[in-house]
Biopython code that builds the backbone (N, CA, C, O; Angstrom):
import numpy as np
from Bio.PDB.StructureBuilder import StructureBuilder

atoms = [
    (1, "MET", "N", (0.867, -1.334, -0.008)),
    (1, "MET", "CA", (-0.181, 0.153, 0.077)),
    (1, "MET", "C", (1.021, 0.884, 0.332)),
    (1, "MET", "O", (1.948, 0.733, 1.128)),
    (2, "ARG", "N", (0.582, 2.245, -1.124)),
    (2, "ARG", "CA", (1.715, 2.989, -0.591)),
    (2, "ARG", "C", (1.061, 4.175, 0.469)),
    (2, "ARG", "O", (-0.125, 4.412, 0.700)),
    (3, "ASN", "N", (2.295, 4.826, 1.021)),
    (3, "ASN", "CA", (1.869, 5.978, 1.881)),
    (3, "ASN", "C", (3.266, 6.618, 1.829)),
    (3, "ASN", "O", (4.282, 6.189, 1.281)),
    (4, "SER", "N", (3.039, 7.941, 2.653)),
    (4, "SER", "CA", (4.125, 8.264, 2.670)),
    (4, "SER", "C", (5.032, 8.879, 4.186)),
    (4, "SER", "O", (5.459, 9.973, 4.553)),
    (5, "LEU", "N", (5.011, 7.537, 4.724)),
    (5, "LEU", "CA", (5.494, 7.535, 5.711)),
    (5, "LEU", "C", (6.709, 8.275, 6.348)),
    (5, "LEU", "O", (6.946, 8.991, 7.320)),
    (6, "ARG", "N", (7.482, 7.609, 5.064)),
    (6, "ARG", "CA", (8.965, 8.329, 5.033)),
    (6, "ARG", "C", (9.461, 9.384, 5.178)),
    (6, "ARG", "O", (10.496, 9.672, 5.778)),
    (7, "ALA", "N", (8.570, 10.181, 4.499)),
    (7, "ALA", "CA", (8.253, 11.661, 4.325)),
    (7, "ALA", "C", (8.215, 12.187, 5.112)),
    (7, "ALA", "O", (8.940, 13.144, 5.385)),
    (8, "LEU", "N", (6.990, 11.549, 6.007)),
    (8, "LEU", "CA", (6.429, 12.182, 7.360)),
    (8, "LEU", "C", (7.665, 12.213, 8.284)),
    (8, "LEU", "O", (8.062, 13.281, 8.750)),
    (9, "ARG", "N", (8.465, 10.661, 8.628)),
    (9, "ARG", "CA", (9.234, 10.448, 9.256)),
    (9, "ARG", "C", (10.705, 11.605, 9.219)),
    (9, "ARG", "O", (11.243, 12.097, 10.211)),
    (10, "SER", "N", (10.941, 11.732, 8.344)),
    (10, "SER", "CA", (11.926, 12.323, 7.742)),
    (10, "SER", "C", (12.109, 14.061, 8.448)),
    (10, "SER", "O", (12.963, 14.801, 8.935)),
    (11, "ALA", "N", (10.661, 14.026, 8.087)),
    (11, "ALA", "CA", (9.808, 16.021, 8.301)),
    (11, "ALA", "C", (9.789, 15.647, 10.089)),
    (11, "ALA", "O", (10.416, 16.223, 10.979)),
    (12, "ALA", "N", (9.304, 15.056, 10.143)),
    (12, "ALA", "CA", (9.853, 14.909, 11.733)),
    (12, "ALA", "C", (10.812, 14.815, 12.818)),
    (12, "ALA", "O", (10.745, 14.886, 14.045)),
    (13, "GLY", "N", (11.966, 14.584, 11.731)),
    (13, "GLY", "CA", (13.361, 14.271, 12.163)),
    (13, "GLY", "C", (13.637, 12.968, 13.228)),
    (13, "GLY", "O", (14.491, 12.971, 14.114)),
    (14, "TRP", "N", (12.920, 12.117, 12.988)),
    (14, "TRP", "CA", (12.710, 10.796, 13.726)),
    (14, "TRP", "C", (13.683, 10.198, 12.798)),
    (14, "TRP", "O", (13.783, 10.521, 11.614)),
    (15, "THR", "N", (14.618, 9.027, 13.585)),
    (15, "THR", "CA", (15.142, 7.799, 12.161)),
    (15, "THR", "C", (13.737, 6.919, 12.575)),
    (15, "THR", "O", (12.774, 7.254, 13.265)),
    (16, "GLN", "N", (14.093, 5.422, 11.724)),
    (16, "GLN", "CA", (13.335, 4.073, 12.001)),
    (16, "GLN", "C", (12.801, 4.256, 12.840)),
    (16, "GLN", "O", (11.630, 4.636, 12.877)),
    (17, "GLU", "N", (14.274, 3.802, 14.717)),
    (17, "GLU", "CA", (14.318, 3.163, 15.620)),
    (17, "GLU", "C", (13.299, 4.013, 16.118)),
    (17, "GLU", "O", (12.167, 3.571, 16.313)),
    (18, "GLU", "N", (13.639, 5.345, 16.370)),
    (18, "GLU", "CA", (12.622, 6.533, 17.213)),
    (18, "GLU", "C", (11.548, 6.395, 16.567)),
    (18, "GLU", "O", (10.654, 6.683, 17.363)),
    (19, "LEU", "N", (10.952, 6.028, 15.250)),
    (19, "LEU", "CA", (9.456, 5.516, 15.227)),
    (19, "LEU", "C", (8.917, 4.902, 15.678)),
    (19, "LEU", "O", (7.718, 5.086, 15.891)),
    (20, "GLY", "N", (9.705, 3.676, 16.099)),
    (20, "GLY", "CA", (9.940, 2.306, 16.082)),
    (20, "GLY", "C", (8.809, 1.743, 17.430)),
    (20, "GLY", "O", (7.894, 0.937, 17.597)),
    (21, "ARG", "N", (9.778, 3.020, 18.375)),
    (21, "ARG", "CA", (9.716, 3.061, 19.540)),
    (21, "ARG", "C", (8.730, 3.261, 20.018)),
    (21, "ARG", "O", (8.113, 2.415, 20.666)),
    (22, "ARG", "N", (8.235, 4.778, 19.751)),
    (22, "ARG", "CA", (6.894, 5.428, 19.711)),
    (22, "ARG", "C", (5.956, 4.752, 19.234)),
    (22, "ARG", "O", (4.814, 4.984, 19.632)),
    (23, "LEU", "N", (6.203, 3.710, 18.226)),
    (23, "LEU", "CA", (4.935, 3.155, 17.883)),
    (23, "LEU", "C", (4.555, 1.364, 18.580)),
    (23, "LEU", "O", (3.551, 0.677, 18.388)),
    (24, "GLY", "N", (5.535, 1.122, 19.226)),
    (24, "GLY", "CA", (5.818, -0.198, 19.332)),
    (24, "GLY", "C", (6.092, -1.083, 18.834)),
    (24, "GLY", "O", (5.860, -2.201, 19.295)),
    (25, "VAL", "N", (6.633, -0.879, 17.812)),
    (25, "VAL", "CA", (7.637, -2.063, 16.621)),
    (25, "VAL", "C", (8.885, -1.530, 16.094)),
    (25, "VAL", "O", (9.401, -0.414, 16.029)),
    (26, "SER", "N", (9.108, -2.389, 15.837)),
    (26, "SER", "CA", (11.051, -2.102, 15.104)),
    (26, "SER", "C", (11.060, -1.825, 14.229)),
    (26, "SER", "O", (10.374, -1.867, 13.208)),
    (27, "ARG", "N", (12.522, -1.244, 14.819)),
    (27, "ARG", "CA", (13.026, -0.272, 13.431)),
    (27, "ARG", "C", (12.700, -0.973, 11.759)),
    (27, "ARG", "O", (12.547, -0.286, 10.748)),
    (28, "GLN", "N", (12.651, -2.446, 11.816)),
    (28, "GLN", "CA", (12.950, -3.392, 11.022)),
    (28, "GLN", "C", (11.513, -2.854, 9.803)),
    (28, "GLN", "O", (11.506, -2.454, 8.638)),
    (29, "ALA", "N", (10.343, -3.144, 10.937)),
    (29, "ALA", "CA", (9.145, -3.404, 10.682)),
    (29, "ALA", "C", (8.855, -1.839, 9.963)),
    (29, "ALA", "O", (8.040, -1.602, 9.072)),
    (30, "VAL", "N", (9.631, -1.022, 10.527)),
    (30, "VAL", "CA", (9.186, 0.632, 9.734)),
    (30, "VAL", "C", (9.511, 0.837, 8.528)),
    (30, "VAL", "O", (9.045, 1.671, 7.751)),
    (31, "ASN", "N", (10.633, -0.223, 8.295)),
    (31, "ASN", "CA", (11.499, -0.109, 7.673)),
    (31, "ASN", "C", (11.081, -0.535, 6.221)),
    (31, "ASN", "O", (11.434, 0.034, 5.188)),
    (32, "ALA", "N", (9.875, -2.168, 6.368)),
    (32, "ALA", "CA", (9.115, -2.338, 5.187)),
    (32, "ALA", "C", (7.616, -2.100, 5.221)),
    (32, "ALA", "O", (6.684, -2.533, 4.543)),
    (33, "LEU", "N", (7.711, -1.236, 6.280)),
    (33, "LEU", "CA", (6.422, -0.202, 6.298)),
    (33, "LEU", "C", (6.657, 1.136, 5.061)),
    (33, "LEU", "O", (5.864, 1.731, 4.331)),
    (34, "GLU", "N", (8.210, 1.233, 5.279)),
    (34, "GLU", "CA", (8.226, 2.233, 4.105)),
    (34, "GLU", "C", (8.208, 2.032, 2.642)),
    (34, "GLU", "O", (7.544, 2.483, 1.709)),
    (35, "THR", "N", (9.654, 0.776, 2.845)),
    (35, "THR", "CA", (9.437, 0.589, 1.350)),
    (35, "THR", "C", (8.061, -0.062, 0.583)),
    (35, "THR", "O", (7.859, -0.342, -0.598)),
    (36, "GLU", "N", (7.448, -0.144, 1.457)),
    (36, "GLU", "CA", (5.608, -1.250, 1.249)),
    (36, "GLU", "C", (6.099, -2.513, 0.715)),
    (36, "GLU", "O", (5.803, -3.031, -0.362)),
    (37, "LYS", "N", (7.158, -3.080, 1.925)),
    (37, "LYS", "CA", (7.198, -4.340, 1.318)),
    (37, "LYS", "C", (5.893, -4.848, 2.620)),
    (37, "LYS", "O", (5.596, -6.019, 2.857)),
    (38, "HIS", "N", (5.425, -3.906, 3.149)),
    (38, "HIS", "CA", (4.926, -4.677, 4.283)),
    (38, "HIS", "C", (3.237, -4.010, 4.483)),
    (38, "HIS", "O", (3.412, -2.792, 4.434)),
    (39, "ASP", "N", (1.672, -4.281, 4.688)),
    (39, "ASP", "CA", (1.363, -3.772, 4.521)),
    (39, "ASP", "C", (0.676, -3.160, 6.573)),
    (39, "ASP", "O", (0.677, -4.015, 7.458)),
    (40, "PRO", "N", (0.309, -2.014, 6.816)),
    (40, "PRO", "CA", (0.568, -2.010, 8.390)),
    (40, "PRO", "C", (-1.093, -2.820, 8.679)),
    (40, "PRO", "O", (-2.049, -2.789, 7.904)),
    (41, "SER", "N", (-1.034, -3.388, 9.797)),
    (41, "SER", "CA", (-2.283, -3.982, 10.751)),
    (41, "SER", "C", (-3.756, -2.630, 10.987)),
    (41, "SER", "O", (-3.297, -1.744, 11.707)),
    (42, "LEU", "N", (-4.479, -2.473, 10.796)),
    (42, "LEU", "CA", (-5.683, -1.703, 10.939)),
    (42, "LEU", "C", (-5.273, -0.703, 12.044)),
    (42, "LEU", "O", (-5.221, 0.524, 11.948)),
    (43, "ASP", "N", (-4.845, -1.884, 13.671)),
    (43, "ASP", "CA", (-4.268, -0.935, 14.559)),
    (43, "ASP", "C", (-3.038, -0.267, 14.953)),
    (43, "ASP", "O", (-2.732, 0.361, 15.967)),
    (44, "LEU", "N", (-2.375, -0.584, 13.819)),
    (44, "LEU", "CA", (-0.745, 0.552, 13.277)),
    (44, "LEU", "C", (-1.042, 1.261, 12.375)),
    (44, "LEU", "O", (-0.492, 2.361, 12.309)),
    (45, "ALA", "N", (-1.762, 0.972, 11.632)),
    (45, "ALA", "CA", (-2.434, 2.212, 10.837)),
    (45, "ALA", "C", (-2.714, 3.565, 11.276)),
    (45, "ALA", "O", (-2.435, 4.655, 10.775)),
    (46, "TYR", "N", (-3.519, 3.134, 12.653)),
    (46, "TYR", "CA", (-4.037, 3.921, 13.570)),
    (46, "TYR", "C", (-3.215, 4.822, 14.426)),
    (46, "TYR", "O", (-3.166, 6.020, 14.704)),
    (47, "ARG", "N", (-2.510, 3.574, 14.759)),
    (47, "ARG", "CA", (-1.333, 4.145, 15.334)),
    (47, "ARG", "C", (-0.313, 5.288, 15.351)),
    (47, "ARG", "O", (0.250, 5.935, 16.234)),
    (48, "ILE", "N", (-0.304, 5.269, 13.935)),
    (48, "ILE", "CA", (0.714, 5.880, 12.620)),
    (48, "ILE", "C", (-0.209, 7.361, 12.600)),
    (48, "ILE", "O", (0.298, 8.481, 12.661)),
    (49, "ALA", "N", (-1.404, 7.121, 12.517)),
    (49, "ALA", "CA", (-1.853, 8.528, 12.298)),
    (49, "ALA", "C", (-2.080, 9.387, 13.667)),
    (49, "ALA", "O", (-2.544, 10.527, 13.657)),
    (50, "ALA", "N", (-1.762, 8.816, 14.628)),
    (50, "ALA", "CA", (-2.492, 9.231, 15.886)),
    (50, "ALA", "C", (-0.525, 10.155, 16.479)),
    (50, "ALA", "O", (-0.311, 11.120, 17.213)),
    (51, "VAL", "N", (0.448, 9.243, 15.710)),
    (51, "VAL", "CA", (1.757, 9.952, 16.028)),
    (51, "VAL", "C", (2.349, 11.407, 15.630)),
    (51, "VAL", "O", (2.953, 12.372, 16.100)),
    (52, "PHE", "N", (1.685, 10.836, 14.285)),
    (52, "PHE", "CA", (1.562, 12.357, 13.066)),
    (52, "PHE", "C", (0.397, 12.916, 13.595)),
    (52, "PHE", "O", (0.648, 14.035, 14.043)),
    (53, "GLY", "N", (-0.674, 12.626, 13.718)),
    (53, "GLY", "CA", (-1.879, 13.777, 14.094)),
    (53, "GLY", "C", (-2.166, 13.650, 13.398)),
    (53, "GLY", "O", (-2.882, 14.651, 13.432)),
    (54, "LEU", "N", (-2.512, 12.967, 11.848)),
    (54, "LEU", "CA", (-3.106, 12.971, 11.135)),
    (54, "LEU", "C", (-3.939, 11.852, 11.132)),
    (54, "LEU", "O", (-3.820, 10.890, 11.891)),
    (55, "ALA", "N", (-5.072, 12.043, 9.969)),
    (55, "ALA", "CA", (-6.143, 11.103, 9.365)),
    (55, "ALA", "C", (-5.170, 9.961, 8.429)),
    (55, "ALA", "O", (-4.258, 10.166, 7.629)),
    (56, "VAL", "N", (-5.798, 8.708, 8.914)),
    (56, "VAL", "CA", (-5.348, 7.716, 7.775)),
    (56, "VAL", "C", (-4.718, 7.821, 6.534)),
    (56, "VAL", "O", (-3.603, 7.791, 6.014)),
    (57, "GLU", "N", (-5.793, 7.945, 6.303)),
    (57, "GLU", "CA", (-6.080, 8.794, 4.930)),
    (57, "GLU", "C", (-4.979, 9.769, 3.978)),
    (57, "GLU", "O", (-4.838, 10.167, 2.821)),
    (58, "GLN", "N", (-4.417, 9.833, 5.124)),
    (58, "GLN", "CA", (-3.299, 11.395, 4.311)),
    (58, "GLN", "C", (-1.891, 10.711, 4.782)),
    (58, "GLN", "O", (-0.866, 11.320, 5.088)),
    (59, "ILE", "N", (-2.073, 9.424, 4.768)),
    (59, "ILE", "CA", (-0.615, 8.751, 5.769)),
    (59, "ILE", "C", (-0.874, 7.811, 4.608)),
    (59, "ILE", "O", (0.155, 7.590, 3.970)),
    (60, "PHE", "N", (-1.900, 7.224, 4.175)),
    (60, "PHE", "CA", (-2.129, 5.612, 3.562)),
    (60, "PHE", "C", (-3.134, 5.384, 2.058)),
    (60, "PHE", "O", (-4.321, 5.151, 1.829)),
    (61, "GLU", "N", (-1.933, 5.594, 1.273)),
    (61, "GLU", "CA", (-3.692, 5.340, -0.339)),
    (61, "GLU", "C", (-4.179, 4.139, -0.376)),
    (61, "GLU", "O", (-3.826, 2.964, -0.283)),
    (62, "ASN", "N", (-5.543, 5.100, -0.617)),
    (62, "ASN", "CA", (-6.652, 3.987, -0.371)),
    (62, "ASN", "C", (-6.128, 2.899, -1.956)),
    (62, "ASN", "O", (-6.060, 3.517, -3.018)),
    (63, "PRO", "N", (-5.810, 1.398, -1.971)),
    (63, "PRO", "CA", (-5.320, 0.471, -3.217)),
    (63, "PRO", "C", (-7.189, 0.848, -3.588)),
    (63, "PRO", "O", (-7.214, 1.677, -4.498)),
    (64, "HIS", "N", (-7.974, 0.641, -3.342)),
    (64, "HIS", "CA", (-8.963, 0.749, -4.258)),
    (64, "HIS", "C", (-9.540, 1.572, -4.899)),
    (64, "HIS", "O", (-10.386, 1.250, -5.734)),
    (65, "GLY", "N", (-9.158, 3.005, -4.611)),
    (65, "GLY", "CA", (-10.031, 3.840, -6.131)),
    (65, "GLY", "C", (-10.288, 4.512, -4.636)),
    (65, "GLY", "O", (-11.010, 5.502, -4.521)),
]
sb = StructureBuilder()
sb.init_structure("model")
sb.init_model(0)
sb.init_chain("A")
sb.init_seg("    ")
for serial, (resi, resn, name, xyz) in enumerate(atoms, 1):
    if name == "N":
        sb.init_residue(resn, " ", resi, " ")
    sb.init_atom(name, np.array(xyz, "f"), 0.0, 1.0, " ", f" {name:<3s}", serial, name[0])
structure = sb.get_structure()
């Protein structure tokens, strides 16, 4: 699923490790999300949105149009 996670993380000045700590996941999980090798669970997508203060739709592109 296309997302703007890398750009948001970079704009916040966080490393993948720092974002992972804030989300309760590993640095490797953050990398997999940023490179679109893994789609987040609904719970994780909402945690990501909360960390950045955005709606889920502002971070993740709807693959179904």
